[in-house]
N, C-alpha and C positions, 0 to 999 in steps of 0.2 A: 339175740337173733331176731331179725325183723319178722313181724307177723305177715301172713299171706295177704295179698291184695284184696280189697273189697270187703274185708271184715266178715268173710263167710264163716259159717259154723264149722268147727273142726271135728274130725273123727277122734275117737278115744285114743289115748296114748298107748302104743303097743307095749306088750310086756317085754321084759328083758330077754334077749336071746343069747344062746351060747355062741362062742366064736365059730364053731362048725356050722351052726345055722346061718350066721351072717356070711360065712364063706360060701355056703351053698347059694344064698341069695345073690351074691356077686356073680357066681359062675352061671346060674340060671339065666340071668340077664346078660352077662358078659360073653358067654360062649358063642351065641349066634352073632353078636357084634364082632367078636374076634374072627369068626368064619367069614363074615361080610368084608372086613378089612383085608383079610388074607386073600379072599377072592378078588377084591378090588385091586389089590397090588399085583395079583397074578396077571392082570391085564398088562402091566408094565413088564413083568417077568417074561411073559410069552413074547411080547414085542422084542425084548432084549435077546432072548434065545433065538428067535426066528430071524432077526436081523443079523445076529452073530453068525448064523449058518449061511446067510446070504452074502455077507462081506464085511470086513473090518471098517471100511469107510462109512458104509451105511449104518453100521452099529454105532460108530462114534457120532454120526450126525443125528441119528435117532435118540441116542442118549443125551446129547446136548440139547436137542429140541424138547425132549421130554422133561429135562430139568427146568427149562424156562417155563414150559406149560405148568409144571407142578408148582413152581414158585408163585405164579399168578393165580392158579387155582387155589392154592393154600390160603393166600390172602383173601380170596373171595369167600371161602367157607367159614370165615369168622362169623358171618351172619347166621349160617345154619347151626354153628356151634352155640350161638346165643339162644337159638330157638329151643335147644334141648333142655337146659335147666329151667327156662321160663315156662315151657309147656309142662315139665314135670312138677314144678311148684304149683302152677295154676290148677292142674288136674287134681293134685292131692288136696287142694283147698276148695275144690268144687267150682272153680271159675271157668266154666266151659266157654263162655264168650271170649275170655282172655286167651284161651288156647287157640281159637280161630284167628284172633286179631294178630297175635305175634307170629303165627305161622305164615299168614298171608303177607305180612310186611317183610318177613324174612325172604320170601320169594320176590317181592318187589325190589328189595335192596340188591338181591343177587342179579336181577336183570339190569338194574342201573349200573352195577359194577361191570357187567359184561360189556355194555356199550362203551364204557370209559376205556377199558383196556384192549378192546379188539384191535385198534390200530397198531399196537405193539406186535401182535401176531402177524399182521399183514405186511409189516415193513421191518421184519426182524433180521433179514440177511445182512444189511449194512451194519447193524448193531453187533452181530456176531463177528464180523470182520474187524470192527474197531476193538473188540476184546482180544484180538491177537490169535484167533483160532486158525487152523489150517484152512486155506481158501476153499478147497473142495468140500470139507466138512461144513464150513459156514454156508456155502451155497445150498447143499442138501438139507442142512438144518433149517435154513430159512424157508425152503419149500415145504418141509414137514410142518412148520409152525403156521404157515399161511393156510394150510388145510385144517389142522387140528384145532386151531383157534375157534372155529365155528362150533365145536363141540363143548365149549366152555359154558354156554348158557344152559343146555340141558343137563350138563354135569352138576352145575351149582344148584339148579332146581331139584335135581334128584337128591342132593345132599340135604337140602331143607326137609324134604319128605322123609328121608331116612332118620333125621333127628326127631321129627314130629312123631313118627311111628315108634322109634326106640323109647322116647319119653313116655309113651303110652303102653310100653311093654309089648309092642308088636314087632319083636326083633326077628322072628323066623322069616317073615316076608322080605325083610331087608337082605337076609342071607340068600334066599332063593332068587331074588331079582338080580343080585350081583353075580351069582353063579350062571344065570342065563346070559349075562353080558360076557362072561369069560368064554362060554361056548361059542357065542357069535364072533368074538374077537379072534379066536383060534381059526375058525373056518374062513372068515374073510381075509385074515392075514395070509393063510395058505393060498388063497386065490390071487390076491393082489400083490403080495411081496414077490412071489416066485413066478407069477403068471401062469398058474395052472388052469386047466380046463378051458383054454382059449382066452382067459382074461389077460389084460395088459400086465406086463412085468414092471412094477412101480417101485420096488425096493422100499425105502423109508417113506415115500409118499403113500404107498399102499398101506403101511402100518398106520399112518395118520388118518387115512380114509376109514379104516376099520374102527379106529377109536371114536370117530364121530358117530358112526352107526351104532356102536355099543352104547354110547351115552343116550341116544334117542330111544333105544329099546329099553334100557333100564328105567328111564324116566316114565315111559309109557306104562310099564308094568307096575311101578310104584303108585302112579297116579290112579290107575284103574283099581288097584286094591284099596287105596285110601277113600275113594268115592263109592266103591261097591260094598264094602263090608258093613253089614247092618249096625254093628256095635260102634262104628265110627261116624255114621251118617248124621247123628245129631250135632256134630261139630260144624256141619255145613261149610266145609273148608273153602270152597270156591264161590260161595254166595256173594254176589256183588264184588267179585274180585277186582274189577276195574276201578272201584272207588278207593281213593287213598284214605288211610287212617293215620293222620299225622302224629297223633299222640303215641300210638303203638310203633310207628316207624321210628320215631325218636328214641323210644325205649330199646328197641332191637338194635338200632345203630349205636346207641351209647354203650351197650354191652358187647356187641359184635365187632365193632371197629377195633377196640383194643385187642380182642382175641385174634382178629386177622393180622394186626400188626405184630403181635407176639409170634404167631405162626410164620409170618414173613421173615422175622428176624432169624428164626431157626432154619427155615428152608433156604433163606438167602445165604446163610453161612455155608450150607452144603453146596449151593449153586456156585458161590465164590470159590469153594474148594475145587469144584469141577473145572472152573476157569483156570485155576492155578495148575491143576493136573494137565490141562491142555498145553500149558507152557512147557511141560516136560515131554511132550510128544503124544501122538495119537495112540500108541500102545499103552502108555501109562493112563491116558484118559479112558481107554477101553477097560483096563484092569480096574480102575477106580469105579467105573459104572457098574461092572459086574459085582464087585465087592459091596457096593452100596445097595444094589438090588437084594443081595443076600441078607445083609444086616437089616434092611428096611422090612423084609418079609417077616423076620423074627420080631421086629419092632411092632408089627401090627397086633400082636398079642397084647403088648402093653397098652396100645392105643384102645383096643376093645375093652380092656379092664378099666382104663381111664374113663371111657364113655359110660360104662356101668356105674362107676363111682360118681360121676356127675349126676346121673339120674337118681341114684339112691340118696345122695346128699341133698339134691334138690327136693326130692319127695319128703325127706325128713324135715327139711327147712319149711316146706309148705304145711306140714303137720305140727310145726313148732316142737319138735322132739329132739333135743340136743343129744340125748343118750343114744338114740338110734343113729344119729349122724356120726358120732364118734366111732361107734361099733362098725358101721359100714366102711368108714375110712380106714380103720385098722385092718379089717379083713382084706380090703382091696390092696393095701400096701404090702401086706405079707405075701399074698398070692403073686403079685408082680415081682417081688424080690426073689421068691423061690424060682420063678421061671427064668429070671435073669441069670442066676447062678447056673442053672442047667444049661442055658444057651452058651455060656462061656466054655463049658466043656465040649460042646458040639463044635464050636469054632476051632478049638485047639486040636481036635482029633481029625476033623473031616474038611479042613480048609481047602486043600488042593483038589480033592474030588468034586467039591461043590463048585469051585471056579471052573473046572474043566467041563462041566455040564453046559456051559454057555458058549462053547466053541466047537467047531467041527474037529473030529479027530485028526484030519489031514491038513488042518489050517497051518500054514508055515509060521504064523505069528503065535501059535499056541505055546511053543517052548519059551517065549518071552513073557507073554501075558499071564499064564497060569502062576508062575512063581511070584510075579508082582502082586497079583490079586490075593494069593495066599498070605503074603507078608502083611498086606493091609488088614486081612481078617484076624491076624494075630493082635493087631492094635485094637480092632473092633471088640475083641473079647474084653478089653480093659474098660470100654465105655458102655458096656451093656447095663451095668448098674446105674450109671449116671443118666443114660438116655431113658431107661425105664422109670427112674426116679423122678426126672423132671416132667415127663408127660403125665405121670400119675398125680403129681402135685398140682399141675395145671388143671387136670380134671376135677380134683377136689375143690380147688378155688373157684372154678366155673360153677360148680354146684352151689357154692355160696354167693354166686353172682359177683365175684370179686375179680375184675379183669384189668383194671388200669395199672395198679402197681405191679402185677405180674408181667405186664407188657414192658415196663421199664426194666425190671429185673432181667427179662429175656434179652432185651436189646443190649444192655451193658455186658451180660455174660457172653453173648455170642459174638458181638462186634467189637467190643473194647478189650476182650480177653481172648476168646477163641480164635478169631481171624488173625489178629497180630501174632499170636503164639504160633499158629500154623505157618504163617509166612516166615517168621524168624527161624523156626526149626527146619522147615523144608528148604529154604533158599539161602538164608544167611549162614546157618550151620551146615547146610549141605546134606540133610537127611532125606531130601526129596519127598516122595509120596508118603513115606512113613512119618516124616516130620509134620506134614500137613494134617495127617489124621490124628497125630498126638495133640495138635492144636484143637481139633474137635473135642477131644477128651477133656481138655482144660475148660472149654466153654460150657460143655454139658454138665460137668461136675459143679461148677460155680452156680449154674442155674438150679440144679437139683437141690443143693444145700439151702440156697436162699429161699426158694419157693416152699419147700417143706417147712422151713422155720416160720414163714409167714402163715401158712395154714394152721399149724398146730398151736401157734400163739393165738390165732384168731378164735379158736373154739375153746 
């Protein structure tokens, strides 16, 4: 295990703790992060529900546009995800200057990435048409993306601040800032999607406008806290922010770019599955988007636990304490596994009622979409273990600042195994939507097994 940077003096090695004590440490750090991720995803869920009540075409357009946004957003958050273990390790080894340097350059890289990808948002309608989508869905989806793309910059900067605060164990504010964003989103959606209180009725474009406002509000709240809190002022986060720190920028980029590419490989797999679902009709695409919203909501728990594991492993690495590192990893994996098993039961019992929440009771497409979505949730029960397992292994490896080989594993698992398997099962064998989702199971399973094998061998 590499020593912390700078040769700083190290705190004494902690005494051995029981499994229950380690599990409590994971939950104390992880629960607010879980709440934050659930609240963040609730933004997309509220968009889906409110657009579903507005109309199926706007629902499909919003879902397709949100998928494209999420793919590009996920690629960009690789830099913020790199900030988390680097700040945790530097803070644990007493390197306050390093904390500031990597956080600032994480923000720089996020803004550079925004400038590079903005044209994709502004000229997305022709791209959606080329992908074989319904013309009206492609037109509305392009209008949605032309608006929501401007929210990418504040969204990425907010993610860097969330990683910075989480690594310093300031997770409560991350939760409350995200909840504030959810409240703003619901209110502005109600005004702009449906045209209430004299506001224009914009449908999917209203949801996009609300998303941009939410990102700005969330960024403002996090930045105010990070600069105001006395305990954090000594990091001087924005001092000489305009000055480049090329050494720190290269460090964050070297760690963050592979993380972003690995995340892109996974989200790209789900985006490609949405495109294939669009080939099966807008009802199947709507069912897919609803089922994906439900499964992703439960996935936020695994993601929060994975973030907690990253911080705990990074801290133990900074303290050069391999025993604490292994104990934190074991507790994180067990908690994630237990939640995955519980979630499988929820899918099997409540599939149809959960899908039905996303559609109006009198919607004529309800009788078709609900059974489709419920059948997809039956398959989702199968990949709960694999999906939770792969994101937990990714978090553990990021805590070790090991990102390049996991990127390769992710790309091979998702694109050389998962996507071809989904196409073969869905279209060659004729299993349609169920076959596409079984391909997702194959890709996630391969990734989970390979990533866990790499982490446990490495320690």
